[in-house]
Residue frames as qw, qx, qy, qz and C-alpha x, y, z in Angstrom:
[[0.074, -0.913, -0.124, -0.382, 138.70, 73.88, 75.25],
 [0.781, -0.350, -0.180, 0.484, 142.04, 74.02, 76.87],
 [0.147, -0.898, 0.021, 0.415, 142.78, 77.51, 75.86],
 [0.517, -0.211, 0.540, 0.630, 144.98, 76.58, 72.91],
 [0.381, 0.577, -0.157, -0.706, 144.66, 78.67, 69.68],
 [0.832, 0.364, 0.418, -0.012, 143.29, 76.80, 66.67],
 [0.587, -0.027, 0.469, 0.659, 145.28, 76.55, 63.57],
 [0.241, 0.768, 0.464, 0.370, 142.94, 79.06, 61.78],
 [0.208, -0.974, -0.083, 0.005, 144.13, 81.92, 64.12],
 [0.641, -0.491, 0.313, 0.500, 147.82, 81.29, 64.03],
 [0.463, 0.848, -0.137, -0.220, 149.94, 83.09, 61.52],
 [0.902, 0.219, 0.008, 0.372, 152.82, 81.77, 59.37],
 [0.499, -0.638, 0.076, 0.582, 156.03, 83.13, 60.26],
 [0.373, 0.903, -0.030, -0.209, 157.19, 85.95, 58.16],
 [0.850, 0.293, -0.006, 0.437, 160.21, 85.43, 55.75],
 [0.355, -0.817, 0.111, 0.441, 163.31, 87.29, 56.72],
 [0.691, 0.464, 0.214, 0.511, 165.27, 88.99, 54.02],
 [0.397, -0.168, -0.081, 0.898, 167.54, 92.05, 53.79],
 [0.152, 0.781, 0.419, -0.437, 165.63, 95.25, 54.11],
 [0.019, -0.558, 0.384, 0.735, 167.83, 96.86, 51.43],
 [0.144, 0.129, 0.886, 0.422, 166.43, 94.24, 48.87],
 [0.073, 0.694, 0.701, -0.147, 162.91, 95.37, 49.77],
 [0.032, -0.772, -0.027, 0.634, 163.83, 99.01, 49.38],
 [0.128, -0.314, 0.671, 0.659, 165.39, 98.31, 46.08],
 [0.128, 0.349, 0.903, 0.215, 162.35, 96.48, 44.92],
 [0.059, 0.798, 0.504, -0.326, 160.06, 99.27, 45.91],
 [0.049, -0.674, 0.226, 0.702, 162.16, 101.83, 44.13],
 [0.097, -0.102, 0.801, 0.581, 162.37, 99.78, 40.97],
 [0.114, 0.568, 0.815, 0.023, 158.56, 99.23, 41.11],
 [0.023, 0.803, 0.221, -0.553, 158.13, 103.04, 41.50],
 [0.048, -0.503, 0.492, 0.708, 160.30, 103.75, 38.42],
 [0.122, 0.172, 0.902, 0.378, 158.46, 101.18, 36.43],
 [0.111, 0.678, 0.690, -0.229, 155.22, 102.72, 37.42],
 [0.021, 0.754, -0.062, -0.653, 156.35, 106.22, 36.43],
 [0.098, -0.250, 0.735, 0.622, 157.53, 104.81, 33.05],
 [0.129, 0.403, 0.888, 0.178, 154.20, 103.15, 32.45],
 [0.072, 0.801, 0.426, -0.413, 152.35, 106.30, 33.33],
 [0.009, -0.611, 0.335, 0.717, 154.62, 108.46, 31.06],
 [0.082, -0.053, 0.841, 0.532, 154.28, 106.01, 28.15],
 [0.094, 0.544, 0.833, -0.040, 150.50, 105.65, 28.73],
 [0.079, 0.848, 0.328, -0.408, 149.71, 109.30, 28.91],
 [0.048, 0.785, -0.244, -0.567, 152.21, 111.09, 26.71],
 [0.109, -0.273, 0.811, 0.506, 153.25, 108.48, 24.14],
 [0.062, 0.346, 0.904, 0.245, 149.94, 106.70, 23.57],
 [0.307, -0.145, -0.059, -0.939, 147.50, 109.21, 24.92],
 [0.423, 0.198, 0.735, -0.491, 143.97, 108.46, 26.08],
 [0.857, -0.289, 0.210, -0.372, 142.20, 106.09, 25.34],
 [0.851, 0.322, -0.414, 0.038, 144.95, 103.88, 23.99],
 [0.294, 0.461, -0.652, 0.525, 147.20, 104.34, 27.00],
 [0.677, -0.472, 0.123, -0.552, 144.63, 103.29, 29.54],
 [0.961, -0.090, -0.250, 0.078, 145.98, 99.72, 29.90],
 [0.611, 0.288, -0.393, 0.624, 149.42, 101.19, 30.68],
 [0.233, -0.539, 0.198, -0.785, 147.95, 103.61, 33.15],
 [0.859, -0.368, -0.054, -0.351, 146.16, 100.75, 34.94],
 [0.871, 0.053, -0.354, 0.336, 149.43, 98.74, 35.08],
 [0.248, 0.432, -0.383, 0.778, 151.08, 101.72, 36.75],
 [0.533, -0.502, 0.095, -0.674, 148.22, 101.99, 39.17],
 [0.949, -0.170, -0.262, -0.044, 148.65, 98.31, 40.10],
 [0.645, 0.238, -0.411, 0.599, 152.41, 98.83, 40.72],
 [0.097, -0.487, 0.264, -0.827, 151.62, 101.92, 42.88],
 [0.768, -0.418, -0.067, -0.480, 148.97, 99.95, 44.84],
 [0.927, -0.060, -0.315, 0.192, 151.36, 97.12, 45.48],
 [0.398, 0.375, -0.392, 0.740, 154.06, 99.48, 46.62],
 [0.360, -0.521, 0.160, -0.757, 151.63, 100.98, 49.07],
 [0.892, -0.310, -0.116, -0.309, 150.54, 97.71, 50.47],
 [0.852, 0.062, -0.331, 0.401, 154.06, 96.34, 50.79],
 [0.195, 0.466, -0.308, 0.806, 155.31, 99.57, 52.34],
 [0.541, -0.464, 0.155, -0.684, 152.47, 99.50, 54.86],
 [0.015, -0.227, 0.942, -0.248, 153.43, 95.82, 55.73],
 [0.725, 0.105, 0.262, -0.628, 149.82, 94.73, 54.88],
 [0.922, 0.113, 0.367, -0.039, 150.36, 91.05, 54.20],
 [0.032, 0.805, -0.479, -0.348, 153.75, 91.79, 52.74],
 [0.379, -0.248, 0.869, 0.198, 154.75, 88.17, 52.02],
 [0.543, 0.553, 0.625, -0.093, 151.47, 87.63, 50.05],
 [0.411, 0.881, 0.078, -0.221, 151.94, 90.72, 47.96],
 [0.111, -0.691, 0.640, 0.318, 155.62, 90.04, 47.28],
 [0.471, 0.048, 0.873, 0.119, 154.67, 86.59, 46.04],
 [0.486, 0.691, 0.523, -0.115, 151.91, 87.98, 43.90],
 [0.032, 0.886, -0.223, -0.406, 154.36, 90.63, 42.59],
 [0.333, -0.341, 0.781, 0.403, 156.50, 88.02, 41.04],
 [0.419, 0.408, 0.789, 0.188, 153.61, 86.76, 38.93],
 [0.232, 0.893, 0.225, -0.314, 152.47, 90.30, 38.21],
 [0.103, -0.725, 0.484, 0.479, 155.92, 91.29, 36.79],
 [0.368, -0.045, 0.865, 0.339, 155.99, 88.08, 34.67],
 [0.385, 0.623, 0.681, -0.010, 152.59, 88.80, 33.22],
 [0.206, 0.911, 0.030, -0.357, 153.47, 92.37, 32.22],
 [0.197, -0.555, 0.657, 0.471, 156.66, 91.25, 30.58],
 [0.399, 0.221, 0.862, 0.220, 154.84, 88.44, 28.68],
 [0.323, 0.793, 0.483, -0.184, 152.07, 90.80, 27.60],
 [0.061, 0.851, -0.264, -0.451, 154.62, 93.34, 26.31],
 [0.260, -0.331, 0.803, 0.421, 156.50, 90.61, 24.42],
 [0.396, 0.493, 0.774, 0.023, 153.23, 89.46, 22.83],
 [0.248, 0.904, 0.168, -0.304, 152.51, 93.07, 21.81],
 [0.089, -0.702, 0.531, 0.466, 156.04, 93.49, 20.41],
 [0.394, -0.054, 0.865, 0.307, 155.83, 90.20, 18.45],
 [0.384, 0.656, 0.642, 0.104, 152.79, 91.50, 16.59],
 [0.361, 0.187, 0.168, 0.898, 154.45, 94.79, 16.03],
 [0.170, -0.842, -0.506, 0.077, 152.04, 96.87, 18.15],
 [0.198, 0.847, 0.027, 0.494, 152.53, 100.55, 18.12],
 [0.138, -0.796, 0.388, -0.443, 155.35, 102.05, 20.27],
 [0.926, -0.368, 0.087, -0.005, 156.41, 98.65, 21.73],
 [0.845, 0.212, -0.019, 0.490, 159.80, 99.14, 20.27],
 [0.046, 0.923, -0.078, 0.375, 160.59, 102.56, 21.72],
 [0.411, 0.382, -0.627, 0.540, 163.62, 103.03, 23.93],
 [0.390, -0.365, 0.449, -0.717, 161.48, 103.70, 27.08],
 [0.915, -0.095, -0.098, -0.380, 159.72, 100.39, 26.64],
 [0.800, 0.234, -0.477, 0.280, 163.04, 98.57, 26.54],
 [0.066, 0.409, -0.561, 0.717, 164.19, 100.50, 29.72],
 [0.660, -0.295, 0.177, -0.667, 160.99, 99.57, 31.48],
 [0.967, 0.027, -0.224, -0.116, 161.40, 95.94, 30.62],
 [0.548, 0.399, -0.561, 0.476, 164.99, 96.00, 31.73],
 [0.211, -0.397, 0.481, -0.753, 164.00, 97.47, 35.06],
 [0.841, -0.155, 0.053, -0.516, 161.22, 94.84, 35.37],
 [0.838, 0.221, -0.476, 0.145, 163.76, 92.05, 34.80],
 [0.260, 0.337, -0.610, 0.668, 165.89, 93.32, 37.54],
 [0.505, -0.295, 0.308, -0.750, 162.82, 93.77, 39.77],
 [0.921, -0.003, -0.267, -0.284, 161.83, 90.21, 38.93],
 [0.665, 0.279, -0.579, 0.380, 165.26, 89.01, 40.04],
 [0.057, -0.339, 0.535, -0.772, 165.16, 90.96, 43.29],
 [0.715, -0.216, 0.168, -0.643, 161.63, 89.64, 44.11],
 [0.916, 0.079, -0.390, -0.058, 162.74, 86.06, 43.43],
 [0.430, 0.375, -0.591, 0.570, 165.71, 86.66, 45.64],
 [0.339, -0.343, 0.395, -0.782, 163.50, 87.91, 48.32],
 [0.873, -0.102, -0.145, -0.453, 161.23, 84.92, 47.99],
 [0.888, 0.075, -0.430, 0.144, 164.03, 82.46, 48.35],
 [0.128, 0.530, -0.559, 0.625, 165.73, 84.25, 51.29],
 [0.700, -0.378, -0.605, 0.043, 165.59, 82.36, 54.54]]
């Protein structure tokens, strides 16, 4: 009882990285969310487009949490895995020739997600 803080209440130091990388990642995530919404609503329609709409909502929620600096390092780390999962699910869908997985917008969305993944990995490794 010497007045020292316990390990449970101390916070880990936040990672420092260029703010421009974070802004680029947020913009790319927003573009990806818009593309998923567009493909989900106008290309697939309801109910087939619901998974794409949900993917877009996750991207938008992540953007909001990261922009609000609410556990930013955690959400950036989770974002890496999220982007990988979305890319793998699309690749699996394309491998079985699922409808509309080979349209130009899908390839644009995946290209943006690959760039987003690279930026998220760069942010994660920044010291």
